[in-house]
PyMOL Python script that loads the backbone (N, CA, C, O; Angstrom):
from pymol import cmd

cmd.read_pdbstr("""\
ATOM      1  N   MET A   1     -15.662 -16.544  -2.345  1.00  0.00           N
ATOM      2  CA  MET A   1     -15.169 -16.163  -3.641  1.00  0.00           C
ATOM      3  C   MET A   1     -13.787 -15.512  -3.525  1.00  0.00           C
ATOM      4  O   MET A   1     -12.974 -15.633  -4.441  1.00  0.00           O
ATOM      5  N   VAL A   2     -13.516 -14.829  -2.421  1.00  0.00           N
ATOM      6  CA  VAL A   2     -12.206 -14.199  -2.237  1.00  0.00           C
ATOM      7  C   VAL A   2     -11.103 -15.250  -2.248  1.00  0.00           C
ATOM      8  O   VAL A   2     -10.041 -15.025  -2.829  1.00  0.00           O
ATOM      9  N   SER A   3     -11.338 -16.381  -1.623  1.00  0.00           N
ATOM     10  CA  SER A   3     -10.317 -17.439  -1.638  1.00  0.00           C
ATOM     11  C   SER A   3     -10.134 -17.993  -3.047  1.00  0.00           C
ATOM     12  O   SER A   3      -9.029 -18.399  -3.405  1.00  0.00           O
ATOM     13  N   SER A   4     -11.187 -18.017  -3.847  1.00  0.00           N
ATOM     14  CA  SER A   4     -11.065 -18.451  -5.240  1.00  0.00           C
ATOM     15  C   SER A   4     -10.233 -17.471  -6.049  1.00  0.00           C
ATOM     16  O   SER A   4      -9.472 -17.870  -6.931  1.00  0.00           O
ATOM     17  N   VAL A   5     -10.379 -16.198  -5.749  1.00  0.00           N
ATOM     18  CA  VAL A   5      -9.576 -15.175  -6.434  1.00  0.00           C
ATOM     19  C   VAL A   5      -8.102 -15.425  -6.173  1.00  0.00           C
ATOM     20  O   VAL A   5      -7.279 -15.341  -7.084  1.00  0.00           O
ATOM     21  N   ARG A   6      -7.775 -15.730  -4.936  1.00  0.00           N
ATOM     22  CA  ARG A   6      -6.375 -15.892  -4.550  1.00  0.00           C
ATOM     23  C   ARG A   6      -5.700 -17.093  -5.206  1.00  0.00           C
ATOM     24  O   ARG A   6      -4.472 -17.178  -5.229  1.00  0.00           O
ATOM     25  N   THR A   7      -6.488 -18.016  -5.736  1.00  0.00           N
ATOM     26  CA  THR A   7      -5.915 -19.189  -6.395  1.00  0.00           C
ATOM     27  C   THR A   7      -6.211 -19.228  -7.891  1.00  0.00           C
ATOM     28  O   THR A   7      -5.935 -20.225  -8.558  1.00  0.00           O
ATOM     29  N   ALA A   8      -6.774 -18.142  -8.413  1.00  0.00           N
ATOM     30  CA  ALA A   8      -7.099 -18.087  -9.843  1.00  0.00           C
ATOM     31  C   ALA A   8      -5.834 -18.278 -10.674  1.00  0.00           C
ATOM     32  O   ALA A   8      -4.773 -17.749 -10.343  1.00  0.00           O
ATOM     33  N   GLU A   9      -5.961 -19.032 -11.743  1.00  0.00           N
ATOM     34  CA  GLU A   9      -4.826 -19.345 -12.602  1.00  0.00           C
ATOM     35  C   GLU A   9      -4.661 -18.392 -13.775  1.00  0.00           C
ATOM     36  O   GLU A   9      -3.634 -18.404 -14.453  1.00  0.00           O
ATOM     37  N   SER A  10      -5.697 -17.547 -14.018  1.00  0.00           N
ATOM     38  CA  SER A  10      -5.615 -16.660 -15.188  1.00  0.00           C
ATOM     39  C   SER A  10      -6.485 -15.428 -14.991  1.00  0.00           C
ATOM     40  O   SER A  10      -7.371 -15.388 -14.138  1.00  0.00           O
ATOM     41  N   ASN A  11      -6.200 -14.433 -15.808  1.00  0.00           N
ATOM     42  CA  ASN A  11      -7.037 -13.231 -15.809  1.00  0.00           C
ATOM     43  C   ASN A  11      -8.448 -13.548 -16.276  1.00  0.00           C
ATOM     44  O   ASN A  11      -9.406 -12.904 -15.848  1.00  0.00           O
ATOM     45  N   ARG A  12      -8.580 -14.529 -17.142  1.00  0.00           N
ATOM     46  CA  ARG A  12      -9.909 -14.932 -17.617  1.00  0.00           C
ATOM     47  C   ARG A  12     -10.775 -15.407 -16.441  1.00  0.00           C
ATOM     48  O   ARG A  12     -11.957 -15.072 -16.359  1.00  0.00           O
ATOM     49  N   GLU A  13     -10.175 -16.192 -15.531  1.00  0.00           N
ATOM     50  CA  GLU A  13     -10.908 -16.641 -14.345  1.00  0.00           C
ATOM     51  C   GLU A  13     -11.314 -15.454 -13.480  1.00  0.00           C
ATOM     52  O   GLU A  13     -12.431 -15.398 -12.967  1.00  0.00           O
ATOM     53  N   LEU A  14     -10.397 -14.511 -13.327  1.00  0.00           N
ATOM     54  CA  LEU A  14     -10.704 -13.325 -12.526  1.00  0.00           C
ATOM     55  C   LEU A  14     -11.846 -12.533 -13.145  1.00  0.00           C
ATOM     56  O   LEU A  14     -12.724 -12.049 -12.430  1.00  0.00           O
ATOM     57  N   GLN A  15     -11.842 -12.397 -14.457  1.00  0.00           N
ATOM     58  CA  GLN A  15     -12.919 -11.672 -15.140  1.00  0.00           C
ATOM     59  C   GLN A  15     -14.259 -12.363 -14.941  1.00  0.00           C
ATOM     60  O   GLN A  15     -15.275 -11.699 -14.738  1.00  0.00           O
ATOM     61  N   ALA A  16     -14.271 -13.685 -14.997  1.00  0.00           N
ATOM     62  CA  ALA A  16     -15.514 -14.431 -14.785  1.00  0.00           C
ATOM     63  C   ALA A  16     -16.040 -14.206 -13.366  1.00  0.00           C
ATOM     64  O   ALA A  16     -17.243 -14.046 -13.162  1.00  0.00           O
ATOM     65  N   MET A  17     -15.137 -14.195 -12.395  1.00  0.00           N
ATOM     66  CA  MET A  17     -15.550 -13.946 -11.011  1.00  0.00           C
ATOM     67  C   MET A  17     -16.062 -12.522 -10.849  1.00  0.00           C
ATOM     68  O   MET A  17     -17.019 -12.282 -10.112  1.00  0.00           O
ATOM     69  N   GLN A  18     -15.431 -11.581 -11.534  1.00  0.00           N
ATOM     70  CA  GLN A  18     -15.897 -10.201 -11.457  1.00  0.00           C
ATOM     71  C   GLN A  18     -17.293 -10.047 -12.066  1.00  0.00           C
ATOM     72  O   GLN A  18     -18.115  -9.294 -11.544  1.00  0.00           O
ATOM     73  N   ARG A  19     -17.561 -10.744 -13.151  1.00  0.00           N
ATOM     74  CA  ARG A  19     -18.910 -10.706 -13.737  1.00  0.00           C
ATOM     75  C   ARG A  19     -19.931 -11.271 -12.753  1.00  0.00           C
ATOM     76  O   ARG A  19     -21.037 -10.747 -12.627  1.00  0.00           O
ATOM     77  N   GLU A  20     -19.556 -12.339 -12.060  1.00  0.00           N
ATOM     78  CA  GLU A  20     -20.450 -12.938 -11.067  1.00  0.00           C
ATOM     79  C   GLU A  20     -20.713 -11.951  -9.922  1.00  0.00           C
ATOM     80  O   GLU A  20     -21.844 -11.817  -9.454  1.00  0.00           O
ATOM     81  N   VAL A  21     -19.665 -11.273  -9.486  1.00  0.00           N
ATOM     82  CA  VAL A  21     -19.815 -10.284  -8.417  1.00  0.00           C
ATOM     83  C   VAL A  21     -20.664  -9.108  -8.896  1.00  0.00           C
ATOM     84  O   VAL A  21     -21.456  -8.569  -8.123  1.00  0.00           O
ATOM     85  N   ASP A  22     -20.513  -8.705 -10.148  1.00  0.00           N
ATOM     86  CA  ASP A  22     -21.357  -7.634 -10.696  1.00  0.00           C
ATOM     87  C   ASP A  22     -22.837  -8.000 -10.592  1.00  0.00           C
ATOM     88  O   ASP A  22     -23.670  -7.156 -10.260  1.00  0.00           O
ATOM     89  N   ALA A  23     -23.157  -9.257 -10.878  1.00  0.00           N
ATOM     90  CA  ALA A  23     -24.546  -9.714 -10.777  1.00  0.00           C
ATOM     91  C   ALA A  23     -25.009  -9.697  -9.316  1.00  0.00           C
ATOM     92  O   ALA A  23     -26.146  -9.328  -9.022  1.00  0.00           O
ATOM     93  N   ILE A  24     -24.125 -10.094  -8.418  1.00  0.00           N
ATOM     94  CA  ILE A  24     -24.459 -10.084  -6.988  1.00  0.00           C
ATOM     95  C   ILE A  24     -24.686  -8.648  -6.512  1.00  0.00           C
ATOM     96  O   ILE A  24     -25.594  -8.386  -5.723  1.00  0.00           O
ATOM     97  N   ILE A  25     -23.862  -7.729  -6.992  1.00  0.00           N
ATOM     98  CA  ILE A  25     -24.021  -6.317  -6.619  1.00  0.00           C
ATOM     99  C   ILE A  25     -25.392  -5.814  -7.061  1.00  0.00           C
ATOM    100  O   ILE A  25     -26.099  -5.171  -6.284  1.00  0.00           O
ATOM    101  N   SER A  26     -25.768  -6.102  -8.296  1.00  0.00           N
ATOM    102  CA  SER A  26     -27.076  -5.664  -8.803  1.00  0.00           C
ATOM    103  C   SER A  26     -28.208  -6.218  -7.956  1.00  0.00           C
ATOM    104  O   SER A  26     -29.137  -5.500  -7.588  1.00  0.00           O
ATOM    105  N   GLU A  27     -28.116  -7.503  -7.654  1.00  0.00           N
ATOM    106  CA  GLU A  27     -29.158  -8.144  -6.852  1.00  0.00           C
ATOM    107  C   GLU A  27     -29.210  -7.542  -5.446  1.00  0.00           C
ATOM    108  O   GLU A  27     -30.290  -7.310  -4.902  1.00  0.00           O
ATOM    109  N   THR A  28     -28.051  -7.295  -4.872  1.00  0.00           N
ATOM    110  CA  THR A  28     -27.982  -6.728  -3.520  1.00  0.00           C
ATOM    111  C   THR A  28     -28.585  -5.328  -3.485  1.00  0.00           C
ATOM    112  O   THR A  28     -29.331  -4.987  -2.566  1.00  0.00           O
ATOM    113  N   LEU A  29     -28.259  -4.526  -4.486  1.00  0.00           N
ATOM    114  CA  LEU A  29     -28.809  -3.171  -4.529  1.00  0.00           C
ATOM    115  C   LEU A  29     -30.322  -3.182  -4.731  1.00  0.00           C
ATOM    116  O   LEU A  29     -31.028  -2.344  -4.171  1.00  0.00           O
ATOM    117  N   GLU A  30     -30.820  -4.122  -5.525  1.00  0.00           N
ATOM    118  CA  GLU A  30     -32.272  -4.265  -5.682  1.00  0.00           C
ATOM    119  C   GLU A  30     -32.918  -4.626  -4.351  1.00  0.00           C
ATOM    120  O   GLU A  30     -33.962  -4.086  -3.985  1.00  0.00           O
ATOM    121  N   CYS A  31     -32.283  -5.548  -3.633  1.00  0.00           N
ATOM    122  CA  CYS A  31     -32.805  -5.953  -2.322  1.00  0.00           C
ATOM    123  C   CYS A  31     -32.810  -4.776  -1.351  1.00  0.00           C
ATOM    124  O   CYS A  31     -33.742  -4.615  -0.564  1.00  0.00           O
ATOM    125  N   TYR A  32     -31.769  -3.961  -1.413  1.00  0.00           N
ATOM    126  CA  TYR A  32     -31.704  -2.777  -0.551  1.00  0.00           C
ATOM    127  C   TYR A  32     -32.814  -1.798  -0.916  1.00  0.00           C
ATOM    128  O   TYR A  32     -33.502  -1.270  -0.043  1.00  0.00           O
ATOM    129  N   ASP A  33     -32.980  -1.561  -2.216  1.00  0.00           N
ATOM    130  CA  ASP A  33     -34.040  -0.645  -2.670  1.00  0.00           C
ATOM    131  C   ASP A  33     -35.425  -1.139  -2.266  1.00  0.00           C
ATOM    132  O   ASP A  33     -36.313  -0.341  -1.964  1.00  0.00           O
ATOM    133  N   ASP A  34     -35.605  -2.460  -2.261  1.00  0.00           N
ATOM    134  CA  ASP A  34     -36.885  -3.052  -1.895  1.00  0.00           C
ATOM    135  C   ASP A  34     -37.084  -3.133  -0.385  1.00  0.00           C
ATOM    136  O   ASP A  34     -38.171  -3.473   0.083  1.00  0.00           O
ATOM    137  N   GLY A  35     -36.034  -2.821   0.377  1.00  0.00           N
ATOM    138  CA  GLY A  35     -36.132  -2.890   1.832  1.00  0.00           C
ATOM    139  C   GLY A  35     -35.873  -4.276   2.394  1.00  0.00           C
ATOM    140  O   GLY A  35     -36.080  -4.504   3.586  1.00  0.00           O
ATOM    141  N   ALA A  36     -35.425  -5.202   1.564  1.00  0.00           N
ATOM    142  CA  ALA A  36     -35.176  -6.569   2.024  1.00  0.00           C
ATOM    143  C   ALA A  36     -33.903  -6.666   2.871  1.00  0.00           C
ATOM    144  O   ALA A  36     -33.763  -7.575   3.690  1.00  0.00           O
ATOM    145  N   ILE A  37     -32.984  -5.730   2.669  1.00  0.00           N
ATOM    146  CA  ILE A  37     -31.797  -5.673   3.521  1.00  0.00           C
ATOM    147  C   ILE A  37     -31.649  -4.253   4.062  1.00  0.00           C
ATOM    148  O   ILE A  37     -32.059  -3.277   3.433  1.00  0.00           O
ATOM    149  N   GLU A  38     -31.058  -4.175   5.231  1.00  0.00           N
ATOM    150  CA  GLU A  38     -30.889  -2.896   5.919  1.00  0.00           C
ATOM    151  C   GLU A  38     -29.559  -2.244   5.553  1.00  0.00           C
ATOM    152  O   GLU A  38     -28.684  -2.865   4.951  1.00  0.00           O
ATOM    153  N   GLU A  39     -29.435  -0.989   5.929  1.00  0.00           N
ATOM    154  CA  GLU A  39     -28.228  -0.226   5.636  1.00  0.00           C
ATOM    155  C   GLU A  39     -26.986  -0.867   6.265  1.00  0.00           C
ATOM    156  O   GLU A  39     -25.918  -0.867   5.653  1.00  0.00           O
ATOM    157  N   GLU A  40     -27.115  -1.414   7.482  1.00  0.00           N
ATOM    158  CA  GLU A  40     -25.977  -2.059   8.155  1.00  0.00           C
ATOM    159  C   GLU A  40     -25.515  -3.289   7.372  1.00  0.00           C
ATOM    160  O   GLU A  40     -24.318  -3.547   7.250  1.00  0.00           O
ATOM    161  N   GLU A  41     -26.473  -4.033   6.850  1.00  0.00           N
ATOM    162  CA  GLU A  41     -26.126  -5.211   6.044  1.00  0.00           C
ATOM    163  C   GLU A  41     -25.446  -4.791   4.743  1.00  0.00           C
ATOM    164  O   GLU A  41     -24.525  -5.458   4.272  1.00  0.00           O
ATOM    165  N   LEU A  42     -25.899  -3.702   4.179  1.00  0.00           N
ATOM    166  CA  LEU A  42     -25.275  -3.178   2.966  1.00  0.00           C
ATOM    167  C   LEU A  42     -23.847  -2.727   3.258  1.00  0.00           C
ATOM    168  O   LEU A  42     -22.954  -2.917   2.433  1.00  0.00           O
ATOM    169  N   ALA A  43     -23.632  -2.138   4.420  1.00  0.00           N
ATOM    170  CA  ALA A  43     -22.284  -1.709   4.808  1.00  0.00           C
ATOM    171  C   ALA A  43     -21.358  -2.914   4.929  1.00  0.00           C
ATOM    172  O   ALA A  43     -20.204  -2.854   4.505  1.00  0.00           O
ATOM    173  N   ALA A  44     -21.850  -3.998   5.498  1.00  0.00           N
ATOM    174  CA  ALA A  44     -21.047  -5.224   5.606  1.00  0.00           C
ATOM    175  C   ALA A  44     -20.738  -5.765   4.212  1.00  0.00           C
ATOM    176  O   ALA A  44     -19.625  -6.229   3.962  1.00  0.00           O
ATOM    177  N   PHE A  45     -21.697  -5.712   3.318  1.00  0.00           N
ATOM    178  CA  PHE A  45     -21.500  -6.160   1.939  1.00  0.00           C
ATOM    179  C   PHE A  45     -20.409  -5.335   1.266  1.00  0.00           C
ATOM    180  O   PHE A  45     -19.569  -5.879   0.550  1.00  0.00           O
ATOM    181  N   VAL A  46     -20.420  -4.031   1.494  1.00  0.00           N
ATOM    182  CA  VAL A  46     -19.410  -3.144   0.905  1.00  0.00           C
ATOM    183  C   VAL A  46     -18.017  -3.530   1.396  1.00  0.00           C
ATOM    184  O   VAL A  46     -17.066  -3.513   0.614  1.00  0.00           O
ATOM    185  N   LEU A  47     -17.880  -3.872   2.661  1.00  0.00           N
ATOM    186  CA  LEU A  47     -16.577  -4.294   3.188  1.00  0.00           C
ATOM    187  C   LEU A  47     -16.085  -5.561   2.497  1.00  0.00           C
ATOM    188  O   LEU A  47     -14.908  -5.664   2.151  1.00  0.00           O
ATOM    189  N   VAL A  48     -16.971  -6.513   2.299  1.00  0.00           N
ATOM    190  CA  VAL A  48     -16.598  -7.756   1.614  1.00  0.00           C
ATOM    191  C   VAL A  48     -16.249  -7.465   0.159  1.00  0.00           C
ATOM    192  O   VAL A  48     -15.325  -8.060  -0.395  1.00  0.00           O
ATOM    193  N   LEU A  49     -16.980  -6.563  -0.447  1.00  0.00           N
ATOM    194  CA  LEU A  49     -16.699  -6.180  -1.829  1.00  0.00           C
ATOM    195  C   LEU A  49     -15.308  -5.551  -1.944  1.00  0.00           C
ATOM    196  O   LEU A  49     -14.583  -5.824  -2.901  1.00  0.00           O
ATOM    197  N   GLU A  50     -14.939  -4.722  -0.987  1.00  0.00           N
ATOM    198  CA  GLU A  50     -13.600  -4.132  -0.975  1.00  0.00           C
ATOM    199  C   GLU A  50     -12.539  -5.216  -0.829  1.00  0.00           C
ATOM    200  O   GLU A  50     -11.511  -5.168  -1.504  1.00  0.00           O
ATOM    201  N   LEU A  51     -12.774  -6.182   0.034  1.00  0.00           N
ATOM    202  CA  LEU A  51     -11.844  -7.302   0.203  1.00  0.00           C
ATOM    203  C   LEU A  51     -11.685  -8.063  -1.110  1.00  0.00           C
ATOM    204  O   LEU A  51     -10.572  -8.410  -1.505  1.00  0.00           O
ATOM    205  N   PHE A  52     -12.798  -8.316  -1.777  1.00  0.00           N
ATOM    206  CA  PHE A  52     -12.763  -8.992  -3.073  1.00  0.00           C
ATOM    207  C   PHE A  52     -11.941  -8.199  -4.082  1.00  0.00           C
ATOM    208  O   PHE A  52     -11.083  -8.755  -4.768  1.00  0.00           O
ATOM    209  N   ASN A  53     -12.206  -6.904  -4.170  1.00  0.00           N
ATOM    210  CA  ASN A  53     -11.489  -6.063  -5.137  1.00  0.00           C
ATOM    211  C   ASN A  53      -9.991  -6.026  -4.856  1.00  0.00           C
ATOM    212  O   ASN A  53      -9.188  -6.079  -5.788  1.00  0.00           O
ATOM    213  N   HIS A  54      -9.609  -5.938  -3.601  1.00  0.00           N
ATOM    214  CA  HIS A  54      -8.181  -5.953  -3.244  1.00  0.00           C
ATOM    215  C   HIS A  54      -7.546  -7.284  -3.624  1.00  0.00           C
ATOM    216  O   HIS A  54      -6.422  -7.319  -4.125  1.00  0.00           O
ATOM    217  N   ALA A  55      -8.260  -8.372  -3.386  1.00  0.00           N
ATOM    218  CA  ALA A  55      -7.741  -9.691  -3.741  1.00  0.00           C
ATOM    219  C   ALA A  55      -7.542  -9.813  -5.247  1.00  0.00           C
ATOM    220  O   ALA A  55      -6.562 -10.408  -5.695  1.00  0.00           O
ATOM    221  N   VAL A  56      -8.459  -9.257  -6.030  1.00  0.00           N
ATOM    222  CA  VAL A  56      -8.336  -9.285  -7.494  1.00  0.00           C
ATOM    223  C   VAL A  56      -7.096  -8.515  -7.934  1.00  0.00           C
ATOM    224  O   VAL A  56      -6.325  -8.995  -8.763  1.00  0.00           O
ATOM    225  N   VAL A  57      -6.906  -7.324  -7.380  1.00  0.00           N
ATOM    226  CA  VAL A  57      -5.739  -6.509  -7.737  1.00  0.00           C
ATOM    227  C   VAL A  57      -4.451  -7.257  -7.390  1.00  0.00           C
ATOM    228  O   VAL A  57      -3.523  -7.304  -8.196  1.00  0.00           O
ATOM    229  N   GLU A  58      -4.395  -7.837  -6.198  1.00  0.00           N
ATOM    230  CA  GLU A  58      -3.197  -8.574  -5.775  1.00  0.00           C
ATOM    231  C   GLU A  58      -2.944  -9.781  -6.668  1.00  0.00           C
ATOM    232  O   GLU A  58      -1.803 -10.056  -7.039  1.00  0.00           O
ATOM    233  N   ARG A  59      -4.010 -10.502  -7.015  1.00  0.00           N
ATOM    234  CA  ARG A  59      -3.843 -11.706  -7.848  1.00  0.00           C
ATOM    235  C   ARG A  59      -3.416 -11.333  -9.261  1.00  0.00           C
ATOM    236  O   ARG A  59      -2.573 -12.006  -9.853  1.00  0.00           O
ATOM    237  N   ARG A  60      -3.987 -10.271  -9.800  1.00  0.00           N
ATOM    238  CA  ARG A  60      -3.573  -9.818 -11.139  1.00  0.00           C
ATOM    239  C   ARG A  60      -2.089  -9.463 -11.140  1.00  0.00           C
ATOM    240  O   ARG A  60      -1.365  -9.811 -12.073  1.00  0.00           O
ATOM    241  N   ALA A  61      -1.638  -8.773 -10.101  1.00  0.00           N
ATOM    242  CA  ALA A  61      -0.221  -8.412 -10.001  1.00  0.00           C
ATOM    243  C   ALA A  61       0.644  -9.663  -9.914  1.00  0.00           C
ATOM    244  O   ALA A  61       1.702  -9.728 -10.539  1.00  0.00           O
ATOM    245  N   ALA A  62       0.208 -10.650  -9.150  1.00  0.00           N
ATOM    246  CA  ALA A  62       0.964 -11.903  -9.026  1.00  0.00           C
ATOM    247  C   ALA A  62       1.000 -12.647 -10.358  1.00  0.00           C
ATOM    248  O   ALA A  62       2.047 -13.165 -10.745  1.00  0.00           O
ATOM    249  N   LEU A  63      -0.122 -12.708 -11.059  1.00  0.00           N
ATOM    250  CA  LEU A  63      -0.157 -13.377 -12.360  1.00  0.00           C
ATOM    251  C   LEU A  63       0.746 -12.664 -13.356  1.00  0.00           C
ATOM    252  O   LEU A  63       1.440 -13.306 -14.144  1.00  0.00           O
ATOM    253  N   GLN A  64       0.733 -11.333 -13.318  1.00  0.00           N
ATOM    254  CA  GLN A  64       1.583 -10.566 -14.221  1.00  0.00           C
ATOM    255  C   GLN A  64       3.054 -10.804 -13.879  1.00  0.00           C
ATOM    256  O   GLN A  64       3.879 -10.957 -14.780  1.00  0.00           O
ATOM    257  N   ALA A  65       3.385 -10.838 -12.609  1.00  0.00           N
ATOM    258  CA  ALA A  65       4.767 -11.090 -12.197  1.00  0.00           C
ATOM    259  C   ALA A  65       5.214 -12.485 -12.640  1.00  0.00           C
ATOM    260  O   ALA A  65       6.349 -12.665 -13.083  1.00  0.00           O
ATOM    261  N   ASP A  66       4.322 -13.469 -12.518  1.00  0.00           N
ATOM    262  CA  ASP A  66       4.633 -14.835 -12.966  1.00  0.00           C
ATOM    263  C   ASP A  66       4.891 -14.858 -14.464  1.00  0.00           C
ATOM    264  O   ASP A  66       5.815 -15.524 -14.932  1.00  0.00           O
ATOM    265  N   THR A  67       4.073 -14.129 -15.215  1.00  0.00           N
ATOM    266  CA  THR A  67       4.226 -14.071 -16.668  1.00  0.00           C
ATOM    267  C   THR A  67       5.555 -13.428 -17.041  1.00  0.00           C
ATOM    268  O   THR A  67       6.263 -13.919 -17.921  1.00  0.00           O
ATOM    269  N   LEU A  68       5.890 -12.333 -16.372  1.00  0.00           N
ATOM    270  CA  LEU A  68       7.159 -11.660 -16.641  1.00  0.00           C
ATOM    271  C   LEU A  68       8.343 -12.549 -16.286  1.00  0.00           C
ATOM    272  O   LEU A  68       9.330 -12.596 -17.020  1.00  0.00           O
ATOM    273  N   GLU A  69       8.246 -13.250 -15.167  1.00  0.00           N
ATOM    274  CA  GLU A  69       9.326 -14.137 -14.743  1.00  0.00           C
ATOM    275  C   GLU A  69       9.492 -15.288 -15.735  1.00  0.00           C
ATOM    276  O   GLU A  69      10.615 -15.682 -16.049  1.00  0.00           O
ATOM    277  N   SER A  70       8.391 -15.819 -16.220  1.00  0.00           N
ATOM    278  CA  SER A  70       8.463 -16.891 -17.221  1.00  0.00           C
ATOM    279  C   SER A  70       9.104 -16.386 -18.513  1.00  0.00           C
ATOM    280  O   SER A  70       9.910 -17.083 -19.129  1.00  0.00           O
ATOM    281  N   ALA A  71       8.738 -15.172 -18.916  1.00  0.00           N
ATOM    282  CA  ALA A  71       9.309 -14.596 -20.135  1.00  0.00           C
ATOM    283  C   ALA A  71      10.810 -14.360 -19.966  1.00  0.00           C
ATOM    284  O   ALA A  71      11.588 -14.602 -20.889  1.00  0.00           O
ATOM    285  N   ARG A  72      11.211 -13.891 -18.793  1.00  0.00           N
ATOM    286  CA  ARG A  72      12.642 -13.683 -18.544  1.00  0.00           C
ATOM    287  C   ARG A  72      13.389 -15.009 -18.569  1.00  0.00           C
ATOM    288  O   ARG A  72      14.477 -15.105 -19.136  1.00  0.00           O
ATOM    289  N   GLY A  73      12.802 -16.025 -17.956  1.00  0.00           N
ATOM    290  CA  GLY A  73      13.424 -17.345 -17.941  1.00  0.00           C
ATOM    291  C   GLY A  73      13.559 -17.901 -19.343  1.00  0.00           C
ATOM    292  O   GLY A  73      14.587 -18.486 -19.683  1.00  0.00           O
ATOM    293  N   ALA A  74      12.538 -17.726 -20.155  1.00  0.00           N
ATOM    294  CA  ALA A  74      12.584 -18.197 -21.537  1.00  0.00           C
ATOM    295  C   ALA A  74      13.636 -17.434 -22.324  1.00  0.00           C
ATOM    296  O   ALA A  74      14.357 -18.018 -23.134  1.00  0.00           O
ATOM    297  N   ALA A  75      13.727 -16.126 -22.088  1.00  0.00           N
ATOM    298  CA  ALA A  75      14.725 -15.308 -22.789  1.00  0.00           C
ATOM    299  C   ALA A  75      16.135 -15.720 -22.382  1.00  0.00           C
ATOM    300  O   ALA A  75      17.032 -15.780 -23.223  1.00  0.00           O
ATOM    301  N   ARG A  76      16.337 -16.004 -21.088  1.00  0.00           N
ATOM    302  CA  ARG A  76      17.659 -16.465 -20.636  1.00  0.00           C
ATOM    303  C   ARG A  76      18.014 -17.804 -21.252  1.00  0.00           C
ATOM    304  O   ARG A  76      19.148 -18.027 -21.675  1.00  0.00           O
ATOM    305  N   GLY A  77      17.031 -18.693 -21.298  1.00  0.00           N
ATOM    306  CA  GLY A  77      17.260 -20.007 -21.880  1.00  0.00           C
ATOM    307  C   GLY A  77      17.594 -19.902 -23.349  1.00  0.00           C
ATOM    308  O   GLY A  77      18.468 -20.620 -23.837  1.00  0.00           O
ATOM    309  N   HIS A  78      16.921 -19.026 -24.060  1.00  0.00           N
ATOM    310  CA  HIS A  78      17.173 -18.811 -25.474  1.00  0.00           C
ATOM    311  C   HIS A  78      18.569 -18.201 -25.664  1.00  0.00           C
ATOM    312  O   HIS A  78      19.296 -18.571 -26.585  1.00  0.00           O
ATOM    313  N   SER A  79      18.929 -17.265 -24.782  1.00  0.00           N
ATOM    314  CA  SER A  79      20.225 -16.601 -24.856  1.00  0.00           C
ATOM    315  C   SER A  79      21.345 -17.603 -24.624  1.00  0.00           C
ATOM    316  O   SER A  79      22.357 -17.573 -25.325  1.00  0.00           O
ATOM    317  N   LEU A  80      21.178 -18.484 -23.654  1.00  0.00           N
ATOM    318  CA  LEU A  80      22.203 -19.492 -23.375  1.00  0.00           C
ATOM    319  C   LEU A  80      22.344 -20.471 -24.526  1.00  0.00           C
ATOM    320  O   LEU A  80      23.453 -20.885 -24.866  1.00  0.00           O
ATOM    321  N   THR A  81      21.226 -20.838 -25.124  1.00  0.00           N
ATOM    322  CA  THR A  81      21.239 -21.776 -26.233  1.00  0.00           C
ATOM    323  C   THR A  81      21.931 -21.158 -27.459  1.00  0.00           C
ATOM    324  O   THR A  81      22.692 -21.833 -28.152  1.00  0.00           O
ATOM    325  N   SER A  82      21.666 -19.890 -27.717  1.00  0.00           N
ATOM    326  CA  SER A  82      22.239 -19.245 -28.888  1.00  0.00           C
ATOM    327  C   SER A  82      23.731 -18.948 -28.705  1.00  0.00           C
ATOM    328  O   SER A  82      24.447 -18.769 -29.691  1.00  0.00           O
ATOM    329  N   GLN A  83      24.201 -18.894 -27.470  1.00  0.00           N
ATOM    330  CA  GLN A  83      25.619 -18.642 -27.222  1.00  0.00           C
ATOM    331  C   GLN A  83      26.464 -19.880 -27.472  1.00  0.00           C
ATOM    332  O   GLN A  83      27.667 -19.767 -27.707  1.00  0.00           O
ATOM    333  N   ARG A  84      25.867 -21.037 -27.427  1.00  0.00           N
ATOM    334  CA  ARG A  84      26.610 -22.285 -27.587  1.00  0.00           C
ATOM    335  C   ARG A  84      26.943 -22.505 -28.991  1.00  0.00           C
ATOM    336  O   ARG A  84      27.571 -23.509 -29.327  1.00  0.00           O
TER     337      ARG A  84
END
""", "prot")
cmd.dss("prot")
cmd.show_as("cartoon", "prot")
cmd.util.cbc("prot")
cmd.orient("prot")
């Protein structure tokens, strides 16, 4: 899922992945409470969860930067057109 985050095309996609991860977190915690997974396995899960969260933050920043760059390009294009 982390690789999917890195190629997400929109914040909507990122939100959908986060909802999916929220469900996985709930299921994982239930499994831990039931004794189906050990503390070491939970620790490994937490590391992957941190990786996922960092990837989401980085991708959101990249998407925002792309949006800002597109807006600047459009504004420059409009400015050049209006000067003619």
